[in-house]
C-alpha positions in Angstrom: 104.9 99.9 123.1 104.4 103.9 122.1 102.9 103.9 118.3 103.6 107.0 116.6 100.9 106.9 113.7 102.0 108.0 110.2 102.5 110.9 109.0 100.2 113.5 106.8 100.7 116.3 105.5 99.5 120.1 106.6 99.0 123.0 105.2 101.0 125.4 106.6 104.7 125.6 106.5 105.3 121.8 106.0 104.3 120.8 109.1 103.0 117.0 109.4 100.2 116.2 111.2 100.8 112.9 113.9 99.7 111.0 116.9 101.7 109.5 119.7 99.5 106.8 121.9 100.2 105.4 125.0 98.8 102.9 126.6 98.2 101.2 130.3 95.0 98.7 131.3 93.5 101.3 132.6 94.2 104.2 131.3 95.0 105.6 127.7 95.9 108.6 125.4 96.7 110.1 122.1 98.8 113.1 121.5 98.0 115.2 118.1 101.1 116.9 116.9 102.2 118.6 114.2 105.7 118.2 112.9 108.7 119.7 110.9 109.7 117.1 108.0 112.4 114.8 109.7 110.7 114.5 113.5 111.9 111.3 114.3 109.4 109.2 115.9 111.5 109.3 119.8 111.0 113.0 119.2 107.4 112.7 118.4 107.4 110.7 121.9 109.7 113.6 123.7 106.6 116.1 122.2 103.9 114.5 123.2 105.1 115.5 127.1 103.7 111.4 128.3 105.5 112.0 131.1 102.7 114.9 132.6 99.4 112.5 131.2 101.2 109.2 132.7 102.7 110.9 135.9 102.0 106.5 137.7 104.6 105.7 135.1 108.6 106.6 135.7 109.6 109.6 132.5 112.6 107.3 132.6 110.3 104.3 130.6 108.9 106.5 127.7 112.8 107.6 127.0 113.3 104.4 126.3 110.6 101.8 125.4 110.2 100.3 122.2 108.0 102.4 119.1 106.1 101.0 116.4 104.1 103.0 113.7 100.6 100.6 113.4 101.8 98.0 115.8 105.0 97.4 113.5 108.5 97.7 115.3 110.6 100.3 114.2 114.5 101.2 114.6 115.5 104.0 116.5 
């Protein structure tokens, strides 16, 4: 499950700070982003460019994987 964190406000331009996390048993990454208000969790995952960080994972996994925030599944 991909886990974008709950957003926090950034001072400049009404941006929100979010983190997108993805983990395999042997490798984990958290990508910090500043996104505009209204950005969806799926859009944040796309912006995190996880396929470049996990080249061993088929890229369509990131477009289709279930998403959650702090471990709670979200609808998208």
